[in-house]
Structure formats: C-alpha cells, structure tokens
N, C-alpha and C positions, 0 to 999 in steps of 0.2 A: 504493500500500500504506500510505503514511503516514496517509492519511485514515481508515484503519481504527482508528487510535489517537486519533481525535478523538471526544469525547463531546459531544452536545448535551443540555443539562440545562434542563428547563422547570420552573420553580417555580410550583406551584399554577395551572397553565393552566386558564382558565375556559371556553374555547370548544372544543367538539368539532371544529368545522370547522377551527379553527386547528391543532389537534393533527394532524389528517389532512393538512393542507397542509404542515406541518413535515416529516412523514414523506416526503412526495413530494419536497420540495426537498432533503432529505438524500440521497435516492437519486440525484437528479440529479448530486450532487457526490461520490458514492462514500463517503458517511459513513453508518454503519449503527448506531452505538451511541446509542440514545435513553434518557435517564433522566428519569423523571417524579417530582417531589417533591409529594406530597399533591395530586394532580390534582383539580380541582373539577368537571370534566366527566367523564363516563364515557368512558374512552379506548378502549373496545371497542364503542362504539355504531355504528349504521348510518351516522350522519353522518360519523364518522371514516373508516369504510371507503369511503364514497362519495368523499371528498376525497383519500384516500391512493391509491386505485386499486391498481396493482401494488405500491406501496410499503407496503401494509398489513403485509407481512412484517417490516418494521422495528418496527412496533408490537408484533407477536407476540413479538419478541425483547427488547422494552424492559423495563427494570427499574423498579419503583416503590419509592420510599424515603420514610421518615417525616420526614426532615430533610435539608436541603442538606448539612450536615456529613457525614452518612452517604453521600450520593451522591458526594461528592468524595474519599472516603478513599484511593482508589488512584490519584489524579491527581497528576502532578508539578507542574502549574500550572493554575490556574483563572482565567478572565477573565470578569468580570461586566459585563454590558451595562446601560447606563442613559442616559437622556436628561436627567436632572435634575442640576443642579450645586448645590454648597453647601459647607458647612464641612468635611465629611468626604468630599466627592466632588470630588477634584482630580486633576491629573496624568493626564488622559485620553489614551488612544490612539485614533486613527481605525482603522477596520477594516484598512486596508492596512498600517499600522504594527504592529498586533497580529499580523497574518499573518506579517510578516517576523520578529517575535520568536519565534513559536511553531513555525514551519516546521522549524527544526533540532531542537526539543524532541520533535516528533512522531516523529523517527527513533529516539529512545531510550525513549519511554514515553508514557503517556496524558496528554492535555490536555483540559480541560473548557471549553466555551463556555456560560456560564450566562445564561439569559433569565428575566425576572420576569413577574409577572402582567400581563395585558393592560391593566388599568386603573390599577394603582399601581406596577408595576415591582418592583424588588428593594428590600428594606428595608436600612437602613445596616448592621445586624448581619449580613445575608446577604452584602453587599458586602465585609464584613470577612473573609469566608472566601475571598475571591478576591485573588490577588496583584496583579493589574492590572485597571484599569477601561477599558471600551471605550464610546465613544459614536459614533453615526452622525451626521455633520453634515447637518442638514436645515433647512428653512425655519423661521424663528422663529414664523411665523404658524401653522404646523401641524407641529411637530417629531416627533410620535408616529407611528411606522411600524406597520403590521400585523405581528404576530408572525412569520408565515412569511416576509414580505418582509425583515424584519431578519435572520432566520436565513439566508435565501438570499444576501443581500448579504455577510454575514460569511464564509459558506462559499465564495463565489466568490473573495474575496480570499485566503483561505487556500489554496484550490486553485491559484491563480496562483503564490503564493509557494512552494508545494511543488514545482510543475513547474519553477520557476526554480532551485530549489536541488537538484533531483534530479541525481545523478551527482557532486555535490560531496562531499568528505569532511566528516563531521560534526565540527565544531570545538567544539561545545557540551559542557558537562559534564552529567552526569545529575543532575537536580535532586532535592531531597528531596521526598517525597510530601506531599500536603496533610495527611495524618494526622500525620506527623512535625512539620510546622509548627505544627499546632494544639496538639500536646502541648508544644512549645517555648513557644508564646505563653501557655499556661496556667501553665507553670513561671515564665516571665518576669514575668507579671502578679502572681503571688503574691510573688515576690522583691522586686519594685519596690514593691508595696503594703506589705510588712513593713518595708522600709527607709525608708518615708516619702516616696519619690519620687512615688508616685501619691496623689492625693487620695482618701481612702476614701469620700467622699461622691459622687465622680464619677470612678471609676478608668478608665472607658472613654474619657474625653476625650483623654488622651495615648496610650492604647493604639491608638486609631484611627490616629494619625499613625505610631506605631512599626510597626504592621502594614504601612502603605504603604511605609515606608523599607525594611523587610526584604523586602517583596514585590518591590520594584524590584531588590534585590540578587541575587535568584535563587540562594538558598542550596542547597548540596548537603548530603548526609547528614552528612558530616564536619564541615562548618561549623555545622550544627545542633547536633551533639554538643558542639562547642567552646563554643557559646553557652549551651547548657544547663549545662555545667560552670561557666561564668561566673555564671549565675544561682544555681546551687547554692552556689558560694563566697560570693556576696553574702549569701545567706540564712544561711550559717554565720557570717560576720563579724557580721551583725546579731544573731544569737543570742548570740554571745560578748559583744558590746557590752551587750546587755540583761542578761546574767548579771552582768556587772560592776556594772551600775546597779541590779540587783535587779528588773528589769522584763522577765522572760522572755517569749518568744513563746508564746502559748497555742495 
C-alpha cells in the first residue's frame, strides 16, 4: 500500500518508448502515480501504448504539469536523480540509501522520485526543488542509464525497503510539504538578501547550499513555521536598522 504514495515524476521526457517503458516498470512494483512535466513526446501515442502494454492505464491516470514546482506541491519529500557531480551537486544517496530514508515517509504521505531529460538530466534549479539527490553508481566509461532502467532500479530498492519495514511502527515525523518548503525558502531568501547576507549579484550561490542543509534536516510543518518566524524577525530588525540610518527597505 505504501507504494501507492510514491510518485514518479518525469521532467520533459523526450522518448515515447521511454514513457511507455516507465509505465510498465511502475506497474511491476505497484507504483501507479505518474506525473509528467512538459513532456516533449506525445504521451498518448501508439509507441507509448505498445511499450506500456497492460500498464497503459497508469498513463491514462497520469497528470501533466507546466513546472516541476507544481508537480511537487503535495509531496512531503522529493528526491532528484542525477549522474552529474559538481559545485551544487553533492551529498548523494545511492538508491538503497534513498529507499531506507523514504520507506517510513511513505507511511505518512506522498514522496516524489524525480527523473530528468534523457539527454541532459535535471537542471540545478530543478534539483533545488528536491530535498535529497540520488545517483546510481555505474561504470565511469558509460554512466548514463536508460530512463526506464533507472526508474526500475530505484523502485526495486524502494520496494525492498518497504517490505523490510512493513509491520514496524512508524517512528518518523510527518514532514512539511514541498509547497511549505518553497514558501519558506522564498521568505528566507528575501530576508537574507535584505540583511546583506546574500550577494545581490548572485543570491543563489549560498541558497543552493542552504537548501541542501535544510533538505537533509527533514523539517516538519512546525519547524517550518518557526523558521519563517525567524526570517520575518530578521526582516523586521533590518527594517528598524534602516529606519534609524535613514535607509528604509523599498
């Protein structure tokens, strides 16, 4: 039953055959919620139907979204998959580690597993919307997996973790939704920008890191409200300081 709370999100999928194959592997593991963000291929074409076979019903129930942020609004945690490493792509989980993390969360609410474009993957801004990053260890000579293969591998590990944790009392807290987190990050960014903590020429530089820190923390709704109160107080203090100096916030 927990797998019903797992959403597979495909960002701008380019291949109709890949979409169909993803539907099929989702049904293999009891996962039924597919979300497509700006699909570049016709998700209802004959190629999709041919690859999906009996799993075409998953596509008939799938939702299409104009942005990743909208697709993740009701999710408690989102995990973005990537094979690229870099300045803002650190602290990766392997699929088995990610599965152990989210198995208890699936008992309380929705979790999203996000996959990017077949040729370029997820952009840094899209990974910012995900609390944790997942990478699949593969050969350095050819590290890129087929989209459906990557989905299947991740779902297999999640399925194993769910079975292993079944019957155990849920010890995890109910996490804040992705929508709550995004509102908090917007509030935070504005407060830190006005206080001078963020460089106005490149405010995203430190925000990438802050998003990762709070993503690892696994905040609940109460914690988000406390932090928003902190950012609001910070903005008030900065406003008072500027009043005294004659330099009010516009």
